[in-house]
Backbone as a ProteinNet text record, in pm:
[ID]
protein_1_A
[PRIMARY]
XXXXXXXXXXXXXXXXXXXXXXXXXXXXXXXXXXXXXXXXXXXXXXXXXXXXXXXXXXXXXXXXXXXXXXXXXXXXXXXXXXXXXXXXXXXXXXXXXXXXXXXXXXXXXXXXXXXXXXXXXXXXXXXXXXXXXXXXXXXXXXXXXXXXXXXXXXXXXXXXXXXXXXXXXXXXXXXXXXXXXXXXXXXXXXXXXXXXXXXXXXXXXXXXXXXXXXXXXXXXXXXXXXXXXXXXXXXXXXXXXXXXXXXXXXXXXXXXXXXXXXXXXXXXXXXXXXX
[TERTIARY]
4348.3	4433.3	4418.9	4532.7	4532.3	4476.3	4389.6	4329.4	4419.5	4501.2	4596.3	4527.5	4565.5	4509.1	4581.3	4713.4	4791.8	4879.5	4905.3	4998.3	5116.1	5235.9	5358.8	5437.5	5475.5	5559	5702.6	5795.6	5937.6	6011.4	6088.3	6160.4	6309.9	6389	6534.5	6599.7	6711.1	6775.1	6857.8	6862.3	6933.4	6833.9	6833.2	6738.9	6759.5	6886.1	6910.9	6847.9	6836.2	6770.9	6620.9	6563.5	6419.9	6390.2	6475.2	6455.5	6469.4	6563	6583.7	6461	6400.8	6280.6	6165.4	6148.6	6041.9	6063.7	6189.2	6220.5	6186.1	6214.9	6186.7	6036.3	5960	5815.2	5736.4	5806.7	5738.3	5659.8	5538.6	5454.4	5363.7	5391.7	5302.7	5191.8	5082.8	4966.8	4985.2	5093.1	5122.6	5136.3	5087.5	5114.6	5234.3	5341.1	5464.1	5479.6	5488.1	5519.7	5650.6	5734.8	5868.5	5901.5	5995.1	6047.3	6183.8	6268.3	6400.3	6400.5	6282.9	6272.1	6172.5	6215.6	6125.1	6013.6	6044.9	5942.5	5835.9	5878.1	5783.3	5709.2	5777.2	5712.5	5589.8	5599.5	5483.7	5371.3	5408.5	5308.3	5236.9	5312.8	5253.7	5159	5193.2	5106	4972.4	4976.4	4853.3	4766.7	4831.6	4760	4716.5	4770.2	4743.2	4705.8	4627.4	4597.9	4710.3	4804.5	4924	4908.7	4947.8	4936	5069.5	5179.1	5312	5413.9	5500.8	5610.1	5743.3	5830.9	5968.2	6061.8	6139.4	6224.5	6369	6459.6	6602.4	6629.6	6732.5	6765	6842.1	6945	7031.6	6988.4	6921.9	6876.9	6912.4	6930.3	6979.4	6881	6752.2	6655.6	6624	6601.2	6577.3	6607.8	6640.5	6672	6545.5	6566.4	6451.5	6367.9	6434	6359.8	6276.4	6333.3	6257.1	6139.2	6162.9	6056.7	5944.1	5980.6	5878.3	5807.7	5876.3	5809.9	5699	5728.3	5625.8	5511.2	5546.5	5443	5354.1	5416.8	5340.5	5238.6	5281	5193.1	5080.1	5111.7	5012.8	4933.2	4993.4	4926.6	4948.5	4887.6	4920	4886.6	4796.3	4759.1	4859.8	4946	5043.1	5153.1	5181.7	5289.4	5423	5523.9	5650	5769	5848.7	5971.4	6087.3	6198.4	6315.5	6428.3	6497.2	6613.8	6741.5	6841.4	6967.3	7083.2	7190.5	7310.8	7403.8	7357.7	7443.1	7374.4	7451.4	7397.1	7419.3	7424.7	7444.1	7327	7357.4	7252	7171.7	7239	7169.1	7066.4	7103.4	7010.9	6886.9	6908.9	6797.3	6707.3	6771.3	6694	6611.5	6675.4	6604.2	6488.3	6510.7	6404.9	6284.6	6312.1	6202.5	6129.9	6205.5	6144.7	6081.2	6144.7	6097.5	5998	6030.9	5944.1	5841.2	5854.1	5762.8	5749.3	5863.5	5862.1	5815.2	5763.9	5724.9	5849.4	5946.9	6068	6181.4	6303.3	6422.5	6490.6	6515.3	6580.8	6716	6810.3	6946.9	6976	7054.9	7108.2	7243.4	7277.1	7189.1	7092	6976.9	6874.6	6871.7	6810.5	6780	6642.2	6632.6	6506.5	6388.1	6404.3	6293.1	6256	6359.2	6332.8	6256.5	6296.3	6227.5	6081.1	6056.9	5918.9	5836.1	5896.9	5826.3	5798.6	5898.7	5880.9	5769.5	5763.2	5658.7	5521	5512.3	5384.5	5340.5	5432.5	5398.5	5358.6	5424.6	5390.4	5248.2	5208.9	5073	4970.1	5009.6	4921.2	4899.6	5005.8	4997.4	4904.2	4913	4822.4	4676.3	4646.8	4509.9	4465.1	4556.6	4523.9	4492.3	4574.9	4549.1	4412.6	4382.1	4254.3	4136.8	4150.4	4045.4	4025.5	4138.7	4129.6	4064	4099	4040.7	3890.9	3851.6	3709.9	3635	3697.1	3635.7	3623.2	3728.6	3726.1	3614	3597.5	3492.3	3354.8	3338.2	3209.8	3181.4	3285.6	3269	3228	3291.6	3255	3109.6	3068.3	2931	2833.2	2868.5	2781.5	2774.9	2890.1	2890.8	2803.5	2809.6	2724.8	2577.4	2547.2	2408.8	2362.9	2452.1	2418.7	2400.1	2485	2472.4	2338.1	2298.7	2170.1	2053.9	2066.4	1961.6	1952.3	2068.5	2069.8	2009.2	2039.5	1982.7	1830.4	1784	1639.4	1575.1	1646.6	1594.1	1585.6	1689.1	1686.6	1568.7	1547	1436.1	1302.8	1292.1	1169.1	1146.2	1256.1	1245.5	1204.9	1263.5	1229.3	1081.4	1033.9	892.5	803	842.8	762.3	760.3	875.7	882.2	790.6	792.3	703.1	556.5	525.7	388.4	347.6	440.5	410	392.6	474	459.4	321.9	278.7	145	38	54.6	-42.9	-49.1	69	72.1	0.6	22	-46.6	-197.8	-238.5	-381	-437.4	-358.7	-403.8	-417.1	-318	-325.2	-444.6	-468.5	-583	-714.1	-717.8	-838.1	-864.1	-758	-773.9	-824.3	-767.6	-810.4	-957.8	-997.7	-1138.7	-1228.2	-1187.5	-1265.3	-1278.9	-1170.5	-1171.3	-1271.3	-1291.3	-1375.9	-1514.9	-1545.1	-1682.3	-1778.6	-1888.9	-1976.6	-2070.9	-2039.8	-2117.1	-2020.3	-2063.6	-1975.1	-1940.3	-1810.3	-1762.3	-1682.1	-1718.2	-1650.8	-1604.1	-1477.5	-1422.6	-1410	-1463.3	-1463.2	-1398.8	-1301.4	-1236.6	-1325.3	-1284.3	-1365.1	-1388.2	-1298.6	-1315	-1404.9	-1456.1	-1546.5	-1476.6	-1346.3	-1270.8	-1274.2	-1297.8	-1301.9	-1159.4	-1135.8	-1000.6	-990.3	-1104.2	-1099.7	-1215.8	-1187.5	-1289.6	-1257.1	-1358.1	-1333	-1374	-1355.9	-1379	-1522	-1618.4	-1758.6	-1788.7	-1728.3	-1751.9	-1691.6	-1575.5	-1510.1	-1590.5	-1667.8	-1743.9	-1878.7	-1917.1	-2046.3	-2041.5	-2160.8	-2173.5	-2251.1	-2193.5	-2257.3	-2283.1	-2409.1	-2447.8	-2362.6	-2340.4	-2267.4	-2116.9	-2065	-1919.1	-1882.6	-1762.7	-1717.4	-1663.3	-1668.5	-1619.8	-1466.1	-1407.5	-1261.3	-1207.5	-1097.7	-1029.9	-981.7	-994.3	-947.1	-1053.1	-1166.1	-1275.8	-1363.4	-1445.1	-1541.5	-1658.2	-1703.2	-1814.3	-1941.7	-1953.4	-2075.1	-2090	-1982.8	-1992.3	-2075.4	-2098.3	-2164.5	-2295	-2313.9	-2432.3	-2515.6	-2645.9	-2737.6	-2709.2	-2769.5	-2751.5	-2806	-2912	-2970.7	-2870.8	-2788.8	-2686.5	-2573.1	-2548.9	-2445.2	-2481.4	-2610.4	-2651.9	-2641.6	-2671.1	-2657.6	-2510.4	-2424.9	-2280.2	-2233.3	-2272.5	-2231.1	-2282	-2407.4	-2465.7	-2392.5	-2361.3	-2290.3	-2151.5	-2082.4	-1947.5	-1949.1	-2049.7	-2059.3	-2097.9	-2196.4	-2247.9	-2168.1	-2094	-2015.3	-2099.7	-2219.2	-2309.2	-2345.5	-2365	-2398.8	-2539.8	-2554.3	-2685.2	-2712.7	-2838.1	-2876.8	-2974	-2935.9	-3023	-3081.1	-3211.4	-3275.2	-3324	-3332.2	-3395.2	-3334.6	-3202.9	-3137.2	-3115.3	-3151.1	-3131	-2988.4	-2912	-2775.4	-2761.7	-2743.6	-2745.4	-2885.9	-2901.6	-3032.3	-3084.6	-3012.8	-3051.5	-3082.8	-3158.4	-3195.2	-3107.5	-3053.4	-2964	-3005.8	-2982.5	-2978	-2830.3	-2803.2	-2664.9	-2641	-2552.4	-2511.8	-2389.8	-2395.8	-2284.6	-2226.3	-2102.5	-2037.9	-1915.1	-1918.6	-1803.4	-1683.9	-1566.3	-1445	-1433.4	-1372.8	-1360.8	-1214.8	-1192.5	-1057	-973.2	-847.8	-758.7	-797	-890.9	-939.3	-1074.7	-1115.5	-1245.8	-1255.4	-1364.5	-1387.3	-1310.6	-1240.5	-1156.5	-1214.6	-1332.8	-1391.9	-1509.1	-1569.1	-1688.3	-1675.7	-1727.2	-1732.7	-1877.4	-1893.5	-2026.1	-2038.7	-2144.9	-2173.7	-2302.2	-2300.1	-2416.7	-2477.1	-2602.5	-2671.8	-2784.2	-2766.2	-2864.3	-2995.6	-3106.6	-3238.4	-3298.8	-3346.1	-3408.2	-3558.8	-3610.6	-3754.9	-3825
-5432.2	-5480	-5385.3	-5348.8	-5256.3	-5324.4	-5250.1	-5304.1	-5270.2	-5366.4	-5342.3	-5355.8	-5270.2	-5276.7	-5380.1	-5391.8	-5483.3	-5571.8	-5693.7	-5785.7	-5809.9	-5793.8	-5812.2	-5927.5	-6022.5	-6134.9	-6108.5	-6113.1	-6094.7	-6225.8	-6271.2	-6398.4	-6372.1	-6401	-6382.4	-6470.8	-6535	-6624.5	-6547.9	-6417.1	-6335.4	-6256.3	-6283.1	-6215.8	-6064.1	-6019.9	-5875.6	-5801.5	-5870.6	-5809.2	-5795.1	-5900.3	-5896.1	-5786.3	-5775.6	-5672	-5532.3	-5520.3	-5390	-5349.2	-5445.8	-5415.7	-5375.5	-5449	-5415.3	-5276	-5242	-5110.7	-4999	-5022.9	-4922	-4899.1	-5007.1	-4998.5	-4973.3	-4955.5	-4929.5	-4797.4	-4798.7	-4678.9	-4676.2	-4758.3	-4768.2	-4868.6	-4855.4	-4941.6	-5078	-5147	-5277.8	-5380.5	-5499.2	-5612.3	-5685.5	-5694.4	-5755.8	-5893.7	-5995.9	-6129.6	-6172.6	-6240.4	-6273	-6419.3	-6467.9	-6602.9	-6611.6	-6699.3	-6721.6	-6841.3	-6902.7	-7024.3	-7002.9	-7033.1	-7021.4	-7125.4	-7244.9	-7347.9	-7298	-7239.5	-7183.9	-7063.8	-6993.8	-6880.4	-6924	-7040.1	-7092.6	-7130.9	-7184.7	-7220.3	-7095.6	-6987.8	-6862.1	-6802.4	-6821.2	-6772	-6846.3	-6974.6	-7052.8	-7011.7	-6966.9	-6936.6	-6790.6	-6703.8	-6560.9	-6501.8	-6396.6	-6322.7	-6221.3	-6258.6	-6177.5	-6099.3	-5973	-5887.6	-5868.1	-5873.2	-5848.5	-5941.7	-5999.3	-6083.8	-6018.9	-6003.7	-5956.6	-6071.1	-6116.2	-6233.6	-6203.8	-6258.3	-6252.7	-6348.4	-6319.5	-6406.5	-6529.9	-6510.8	-6623.6	-6679.4	-6798.4	-6866.7	-7014.1	-7085.4	-7224.6	-7324.7	-7313	-7414.7	-7402.2	-7282	-7253.6	-7106.2	-7074.7	-6934.8	-6849.7	-6721.5	-6631	-6641.6	-6660.2	-6672.5	-6800.4	-6910.3	-7035.7	-7020.8	-6956.7	-6934.4	-6848.9	-6738.6	-6649.5	-6710.9	-6799.7	-6870.8	-6960.4	-7024.8	-7107.2	-7020.4	-6905.2	-6811.2	-6768	-6739.1	-6697.2	-6803.3	-6930	-7038.9	-7062.8	-7055.2	-7090.5	-6971.1	-6853.1	-6731.5	-6618.1	-6628.5	-6536.6	-6390.4	-6362	-6222.1	-6148.9	-6223.4	-6161.3	-6091.9	-5967.1	-5893.5	-5942.2	-5955.5	-6018.6	-5923.6	-5903.9	-5823.1	-5910.3	-5898.9	-5977.2	-5882.6	-5922.4	-5848.4	-5923.6	-5850.9	-5916	-5823.2	-5884.4	-5806.5	-5806.5	-5861.3	-5874.7	-5810.9	-5762.7	-5699.4	-5788.9	-5917.6	-6014.8	-6007.4	-5987.4	-5976.3	-6105.6	-6219.2	-6347.6	-6361.3	-6312.3	-6317.7	-6232.7	-6114	-6023.7	-6084.8	-6140.5	-6200.7	-6319.4	-6405.1	-6521.4	-6478.3	-6373.8	-6325.8	-6276.8	-6208.7	-6154.4	-6265.7	-6356.6	-6459.9	-6572.3	-6609	-6724.4	-6684.8	-6581.7	-6542.3	-6437.6	-6382.2	-6275.7	-6171.1	-6122.7	-6032.2	-5893.4	-5819.7	-5680.9	-5593.4	-5617.8	-5535.9	-5610.2	-5579.8	-5631.5	-5513.2	-5526.6	-5421	-5471	-5380.1	-5417.1	-5381.7	-5469	-5440.9	-5370.4	-5279.8	-5221.1	-5122.3	-5103.3	-5014.7	-4880.7	-4785.6	-4658.2	-4670.9	-4637.2	-4658.5	-4590	-4465.5	-4392.3	-4453	-4496.7	-4561.9	-4692.3	-4769.6	-4895.4	-4870	-4771.9	-4739.3	-4700	-4619.8	-4576.6	-4694.9	-4783	-4900.1	-4990.6	-5008.6	-5093.1	-5029.1	-4897.7	-4828.8	-4844	-4826.7	-4840.9	-4984.7	-5081.1	-5222.2	-5251.4	-5194.4	-5216	-5140.6	-5024.7	-4955.7	-5042.6	-5109.4	-5200.8	-5317.9	-5365.7	-5473.1	-5428.2	-5306.7	-5254.2	-5240.8	-5196.8	-5183.5	-5319	-5419.3	-5555	-5605.5	-5581.8	-5628.1	-5557.2	-5425.4	-5350.2	-5400.7	-5428.2	-5479.8	-5617.2	-5700.2	-5834.1	-5825.9	-5733.1	-5714.7	-5664.5	-5568.9	-5515.9	-5623.9	-5704.9	-5814.3	-5913	-5942.7	-6034.2	-5977.5	-5846.7	-5782.2	-5785.9	-5764.1	-5769.1	-5908.5	-6011.2	-6149.8	-6177.6	-6130.6	-6150.9	-6079	-5955	-5879.7	-5944	-5996.7	-6066.5	-6191.4	-6263.3	-6381.8	-6343.3	-6232.4	-6185.1	-6144.8	-6074.5	-6032.8	-6154	-6255.4	-6377.9	-6444.9	-6450	-6510.5	-6431.7	-6297.1	-6212.4	-6236.6	-6246.6	-6271.1	-6406.7	-6507.7	-6640.4	-6637.3	-6567	-6554.2	-6476.7	-6371.7	-6291.3	-6374.1	-6455.4	-6542.3	-6639.4	-6694.3	-6787.8	-6717.6	-6594.1	-6517.4	-6484.5	-6446.4	-6415.5	-6539.6	-6654.7	-6780	-6812.4	-6800.4	-6828.9	-6730.9	-6601.5	-6499.1	-6521.4	-6562	-6589.1	-6704.7	-6809.4	-6923.4	-6881.2	-6795.5	-6746.3	-6665.1	-6579.1	-6496.5	-6582.7	-6688.1	-6778.6	-6844.8	-6887.7	-6948.2	-6845.8	-6723.5	-6618.4	-6585.5	-6583.7	-6556.6	-6666.1	-6790.9	-6902	-6891.8	-6856.6	-6839.2	-6724.9	-6614.7	-6499	-6533	-6605	-6645.1	-6735.7	-6827.8	-6917.5	-6839	-6743.7	-6661.5	-6580.4	-6526.2	-6449.1	-6536.3	-6659.7	-6751.4	-6788.4	-6814.4	-6847.8	-6729.6	-6610.4	-6488.4	-6461.7	-6483.2	-6456.7	-6545.6	-6667.6	-6762.9	-6781.6	-6700.9	-6705.5	-6661	-6733.7	-6705.9	-6587.6	-6497.7	-6374.8	-6258.6	-6137.7	-6022.3	-5983	-5964.7	-5920.2	-5790.8	-5689	-5558.9	-5514.9	-5482.9	-5431	-5279.8	-5211.4	-5065.4	-5018.2	-4928	-4873.7	-4775.2	-4735.6	-4645.7	-4512	-4471.4	-4344.9	-4357.8	-4481.4	-4502.5	-4539.2	-4566.9	-4602.2	-4752.8	-4793.5	-4936.6	-4991.4	-5093.2	-5147.2	-5294	-5357.7	-5501.1	-5536.1	-5615	-5666	-5810.4	-5897	-6033.2	-6040.7	-6158.5	-6175	-6138.7	-6179.7	-6152	-6002.1	-5932.2	-5788.6	-5714.7	-5760	-5694.4	-5708	-5814.4	-5838.7	-5767.2	-5704.5	-5636.3	-5503.4	-5457.6	-5329.6	-5234.2	-5120.9	-5019.2	-4896.1	-4881.9	-4770.2	-4766.5	-4884.2	-4894.6	-4897	-4899.4	-4904.9	-5002.3	-5054.4	-5150.7	-5076.3	-5146.1	-5087	-5088.1	-4984.7	-4968	-4948.3	-5017.9	-4999.2	-4854.2	-4801.9	-4667.1	-4560.1	-4594.5	-4498.6	-4505.2	-4402.2	-4403.1	-4494.3	-4570.6	-4662.9	-4587.5	-4460.8	-4381.5	-4349.7	-4371.1	-4351.1	-4460.7	-4569.2	-4684.4	-4722.4	-4675	-4714.8	-4591.9	-4615.6	-4507.1	-4454.3	-4337.4	-4274.4	-4358.8	-4434.2	-4516.1	-4621.3	-4673.7	-4769.3	-4698.7	-4574.2	-4497	-4474.4	-4446.6	-4427.5	-4557	-4670.1	-4801	-4830.3	-4790.2	-4808.8	-4732.9	-4606.3	-4523.9	-4583.1	-4632.1	-4690.7	-4817.6	-4900.3	-5026.3	-4999.1	-4900.6	-4867.6	-4809.7	-4727.7	-4662.6	-4760.5	-4847.2	-4939.5	-5069.2	-5099.8	-5222.1	-5347.1	-5336.4	-5451.1	-5473.1	-5598.8	-5632.9	-5584.5	-5544.2	-5498.4	-5563.3	-5568.5	-5618.6	-5519	-5472.7	-5382.7	-5464.6	-5480	-5568.9	-5491.5	-5567	-5520.8	-5390.6	-5388.8	-5271.8	-5294	-5195.1	-5201.7	-5158.1	-5250.7	-5221.6	-5261	-5159.9	-5184.7	-5223.6	-5340.5	-5389.5	-5500	-5531.8	-5644.1	-5597.4	-5682.3	-5655	-5740.7	-5676	-5745.7	-5719.7	-5820.4	-5797.1	-5772.7	-5663.3	-5626.4	-5645.7	-5740.5	-5761.5	-5674.7	-5599.2	-5515.3	-5573.8	-5615.9	-5678.6	-5596.4	-5537.7	-5457.4	-5546.1	-5495.5	-5567.9	-5569	-5676.3	-5690	-5708.3	-5734.6	-5755.8	-5630.3	-5645.4	-5530.1	-5436.5	-5482.6	-5396.9	-5335.2	-5346.2	-5293.1	-5144	-5106.9	-4967.5	-4918.8	-5009.5	-4967.4	-5000.5	-5063.9	-5093.6	-5188.9	-5211.2	-5296.6	-5382.2	-5504.1	-5594.6	-5599.3	-5570.1	-5576.4	-5707.2	-5784	-5907.5	-5886.9	-5902.2	-5876	-6007.8	-6029.6	-6153.4	-6118.6	-6161.6	-6129.1	-6203.2	-6132.6	-6190	-6215	-6332.4	-6368.2	-6353	-6257.6	-6226.9	-6274
-1650.1	-1760	-1879.6	-1939.9	-2051.4	-2176.2	-2248.2	-2370.2	-2487.8	-2530.1	-2638.5	-2773.7	-2867.5	-3002.3	-3087.8	-3068.1	-3149.5	-3061.7	-3111.5	-3045.4	-3137.7	-3083.3	-3160.2	-3098.7	-3182.7	-3138.7	-3183.3	-3086.8	-3116.6	-3090.9	-3189.1	-3178.4	-3201.2	-3099.7	-3110.8	-3004.6	-3041.3	-2945.2	-2840.9	-2851.7	-2754.4	-2670.8	-2540.1	-2449.9	-2450	-2461.6	-2455.7	-2573.8	-2689.6	-2806.7	-2780.4	-2723.5	-2692.9	-2591.2	-2489.4	-2387.4	-2447.4	-2542.1	-2605.8	-2687.7	-2758	-2836.7	-2745.1	-2636.1	-2541.3	-2481.8	-2458	-2400	-2500.1	-2626.5	-2730.2	-2744	-2732.4	-2755.7	-2627.8	-2516.5	-2390.2	-2402.4	-2356.5	-2364.3	-2485.6	-2586.9	-2703	-2673.3	-2748.5	-2723.9	-2791.8	-2755.2	-2812	-2700.3	-2726	-2637.3	-2695.9	-2621.3	-2670.3	-2606.9	-2689.2	-2639.3	-2705.5	-2629.8	-2680.2	-2656.3	-2735.5	-2716.8	-2783.2	-2729.4	-2788.1	-2882.5	-2900.8	-2982.1	-3096.3	-3217.3	-3332.7	-3323.8	-3270	-3252.9	-3156.2	-3046.9	-2950.4	-3010.2	-3102	-3168.6	-3246.5	-3313.2	-3387	-3291.9	-3175.5	-3074.6	-3023.1	-3000.7	-2952.8	-3057.7	-3182.3	-3289.9	-3291	-3257	-3250.8	-3132	-3025.3	-2900.9	-2889.9	-2975.8	-2964.6	-3101.2	-3096	-3219	-3240	-3324	-3346.5	-3476.1	-3472.5	-3590.3	-3661.7	-3585.2	-3642.5	-3576.7	-3661.4	-3611	-3649.5	-3549.2	-3573.3	-3537.6	-3633.6	-3610.8	-3647.1	-3564.4	-3596.6	-3712.4	-3791.7	-3904.5	-3860.9	-3774.9	-3737.7	-3602.7	-3609.3	-3487.6	-3500.3	-3388.5	-3393.4	-3454.2	-3427.4	-3471.8	-3620.6	-3665.1	-3806.8	-3830.2	-3953.6	-3984.3	-3980.2	-3972.5	-3971.2	-4097.6	-4211	-4336.7	-4338	-4284.7	-4276.7	-4181	-4068.9	-3969.9	-4029.3	-4093.5	-4149.2	-4269.9	-4341.4	-4451.5	-4396.3	-4281.7	-4216.4	-4165.2	-4108.5	-4061.3	-4178.4	-4292.2	-4410.6	-4452.1	-4449.2	-4491.1	-4391.7	-4260.9	-4159.2	-4107.3	-4113.2	-4063.6	-4165.1	-4280.9	-4392.4	-4365.9	-4272.1	-4246.8	-4158.8	-4092.3	-4000.6	-4081.8	-4048	-4114.6	-4058.8	-4147.3	-4108.4	-4131.6	-4025.6	-4031.8	-3985.4	-4054.8	-4015.4	-3972.7	-3867.9	-3818	-3855.8	-3901	-3936.3	-3905	-3854.8	-3828.6	-3947.4	-4061	-4178.6	-4299.7	-4391.3	-4513.9	-4635.2	-4609.6	-4717.7	-4815.1	-4942.7	-5044.8	-5053.3	-5039.3	-5047	-4935.4	-4816.2	-4702.8	-4732.1	-4783.8	-4815.3	-4922.6	-5027.5	-5136.9	-5087.4	-5005.3	-4950.7	-4862.5	-4782.8	-4693.9	-4772.6	-4882.6	-4964.3	-5037.4	-5100.5	-5184.2	-5103.8	-4994.7	-4917.5	-4809.4	-4737.3	-4626.3	-4662.7	-4785.3	-4826.7	-4716.1	-4668.5	-4554.8	-4597.4	-4500.4	-4523.6	-4531.2	-4442.5	-4442.3	-4371.1	-4412.2	-4345.1	-4276.5	-4143.8	-4065.5	-4017.6	-4016	-3978.2	-3832.9	-3772.1	-3638.3	-3653.4	-3565.6	-3462.5	-3527.4	-3467.5	-3523.6	-3451.1	-3515.1	-3452.6	-3388.1	-3260.3	-3187.5	-3254.6	-3294.1	-3356.4	-3492.3	-3563.7	-3692.8	-3672.9	-3569.6	-3540.6	-3505.5	-3422	-3382.9	-3506.4	-3593.2	-3714.9	-3807.3	-3823.3	-3910.8	-3858.6	-3728.1	-3668.3	-3689.1	-3670.4	-3693.1	-3838	-3932.4	-4073.7	-4107.1	-4043.3	-4065.8	-4018.9	-3904.8	-3853	-3935.6	-3991.2	-4086.2	-4209.6	-4253.1	-4366.6	-4334.3	-4209.4	-4165.7	-4178.1	-4132.6	-4140.2	-4284.9	-4370.6	-4512.5	-4574	-4538.2	-4587.9	-4542.5	-4414.4	-4360.1	-4428.2	-4452.2	-4519.8	-4662.6	-4730.7	-4867.3	-4870.1	-4771.6	-4763.9	-4738.3	-4648.7	-4618.9	-4741.1	-4812.2	-4934	-5040.2	-5052.5	-5150.2	-5117.7	-4988.1	-4946.3	-4977.5	-4953.4	-4984	-5133.1	-5211.1	-5357.4	-5401.3	-5341.8	-5374.6	-5338.6	-5218.5	-5174.5	-5266.3	-5304.1	-5394.7	-5531.8	-5577.2	-5706.5	-5701.5	-5587.9	-5572.5	-5570.3	-5498.3	-5495.4	-5634.9	-5707	-5843.4	-5934.2	-5913	-5991.6	-5965.1	-5835.8	-5801.2	-5860.9	-5855.3	-5913.5	-6063.4	-6129.8	-6274.5	-6308.5	-6225	-6248.7	-6234	-6128.2	-6107.8	-6221.5	-6267.5	-6377.7	-6505.2	-6529.4	-6647.2	-6640.7	-6519.4	-6502.4	-6523.9	-6470.7	-6488.1	-6635.2	-6704.7	-6847.9	-6926	-6886.7	-6954.5	-6935.8	-6810.2	-6782.3	-6856	-6852.1	-6919.3	-7068.7	-7124.6	-7268	-7305.8	-7222	-7246.9	-7238.9	-7137.8	-7124.7	-7246.8	-7294.1	-7411.3	-7536.2	-7545.7	-7660.7	-7659.3	-7539.1	-7526.8	-7559.6	-7505.2	-7532.3	-7681.2	-7744.9	-7889.3	-7967.7	-7922.3	-7988.8	-7970.7	-7845.3	-7819.1	-7903.1	-7910.9	-7988.5	-8135.5	-8188.5	-8329.2	-8354.8	-8260.7	-8275	-8266.4	-8172.3	-8156.9	-8282.4	-8340	-8463.8	-8577.9	-8584	-8690.2	-8672.9	-8548	-8521.6	-8554.2	-8508.5	-8532.5	-8681.6	-8752.8	-8896.4	-8969.8	-8919.7	-8991.2	-8929	-8824.9	-8772.1	-8882.3	-8904.6	-9019.8	-9000.8	-8908.7	-8893.5	-8886.7	-8928.4	-8924.2	-8779.5	-8752.2	-8621.9	-8643.1	-8564.9	-8577.5	-8439.1	-8426.9	-8302	-8308.1	-8206.6	-8204	-8074	-8084.9	-7966.6	-7893.4	-7772.9	-7690.8	-7759.8	-7850.5	-7922.9	-8043.4	-8067.3	-8179.3	-8308.3	-8301.5	-8422.2	-8444	-8567.1	-8600.8	-8600.6	-8518.6	-8502.5	-8543.4	-8568.3	-8602.2	-8693.9	-8795.4	-8888.2	-8921.8	-8915	-8964.7	-9112.2	-9169.8	-9312.4	-9352.4	-9272.4	-9303.1	-9299.7	-9202.7	-9192.3	-9311.5	-9356.4	-9469.6	-9598.5	-9607.2	-9731.4	-9734.1	-9624.3	-9617.9	-9693.3	-9730.2	-9798.9	-9708.9	-9680.5	-9598.1	-9684.6	-9724.7	-9812.7	-9938.5	-9993.8	-10118.4	-10106.4	-9986.2	-9969.8	-9858	-9867.6	-9767.6	-9645.4	-9531.1	-9406.4	-9405.8	-9345.3	-9348.7	-9208.1	-9178.4	-9049.6	-9034.8	-8915.2	-8887.3	-8900.2	-8961.5	-8971.9	-8847.4	-8827.6	-8718.9	-8754	-8655.7	-8683	-8716.8	-8672.5	-8700.7	-8848.8	-8927.1	-9072.5	-9138.4	-9062	-9122.2	-9051.9	-8928.5	-8851.8	-8813.9	-8791.4	-8756.6	-8616.1	-8588.7	-8458.3	-8344.4	-8369.8	-8263.2	-8213.8	-8302.2	-8263.2	-8188.5	-8224.4	-8156.3	-8010.4	-7981.9	-7842.8	-7764.5	-7830.1	-7765.5	-7736.9	-7828.6	-7810.3	-7686.3	-7674.9	-7560.1	-7429	-7430.3	-7310.4	-7269.3	-7367.6	-7341.9	-7284.7	-7341.6	-7297	-7156.3	-7126.2	-6995.9	-6886.2	-6914.3	-6812.4	-6804	-6908.9	-6910.2	-6918.7	-6977.1	-6990.7	-7137.5	-7173.4	-7311.7	-7346.3	-7471.3	-7520.4	-7654.9	-7689.3	-7820.9	-7884.5	-8001.4	-8078.1	-8193.3	-8193.7	-8291.6	-8413.6	-8521	-8646.1	-8698.2	-8712.5	-8769.7	-8918.1	-8995.8	-9139.3	-9171.7	-9221.8	-9261.3	-9407.2	-9493.3	-9636.5	-9678.3	-9734.1	-9778.1	-9687.6	-9578.3	-9493.2	-9352.3	-9281.5	-9142.6	-9051.7	-8945.6	-8853.8	-8709.4	-8625.7	-8481.7	-8447	-8374.8	-8342.6	-8193.1	-8160.2	-8020.3	-7990.7	-7881.8	-7839.2	-7709.6	-7712.4	-7596.9	-7556	-7435.4	-7392.8	-7358	-7384.2	-7344.7	-7192.4	-7138.4	-6992.6	-6953.5	-6824.4	-6774.8	-6787.8	-6833.3	-6843.5	-6957.4	-7043.3	-7152.3	-7120.6	-6995.1	-6954.5	-6986.9	-7052.7	-7087.1	-7207.6	-7277.3	-7389.1	-7526.3	-7526.9	-7657.1	-7648.8	-7764.6	-7775.3	-7900.5	-7891.6	-8006.4	-8055.6	-8184.5	-8247	-8323.7	-8295	-8368	-8443.9	-8575.3	-8659.7	-8704.5	-8663.5	-8701.3	-8798.7	-8923.2	-9026.3	-9004.3	-9021.7	-9004.6	-9141.9	-9158.4	-9288.3	-9276.2	-9347.1	-9337.4	-9465
[MASK]
+++++++++++++++++++++++++++++++++++++++++++++++++++++++++++++++++++++++++++++++++++++++++++++++++++++++++++++++++++++++++++++++++++++++++++++++++++++++++++++++++++++++++++++++++++++++++++++++++++++++++++++++++++++++++++++++++++++++++++++++++++++++++++++++++++++++++++++++++++

């Protein structure tokens, strides 16, 4: 059995017209099915995958325009051509407006012209199918993009809520740190002072107050500097006792930062000793 690429339905109440169409298309890769009844034509459309319908205009059961209008409603992908032996403008207008036909061909036809028109009609069918497939892909991609955007919005919402909580925790931590009754000094891995609480700001280091952005070695002895380097390198807390800072004696606790800040700094806690 020959594997046909396209199926063409021809509807005409005159058998000789149907035979003539089949004769013209003989040798082409088309499956031709015919009927003299428009009612039977609709039945054949239900039973077969038809790509192109060629219908006569003047038929007893219904006109070609009425038949093709029904085809348009029930089988919208099928390309529709109407044949007419008349050049009545009203017929042409009705065929276009009612049946939404692809083309109107006049009887008698030129065989080569008919073959060319049918080929172009089937090319149009392929174009319609490609456009429909592309449109469907675009819809699917738009839906996927919509889902991604919805997920992104949800992720942003969750992240925003997390950041708000983190900001609240950070603000609370800063407030607690600021009011801790002992001096707290934050020093970055490069030795730069990056944090001071209220108690640290009020201290006197060799007659001057400590300043953010300066090196901590401007205020502390070399022995504390070696402890700082050791603490930063080993990642373990250290305590340097009995350090003279200004006119007072302090025990200095060195606590390295951990987690994602590991190796990036140390917190100095100064506990004054009353002798």
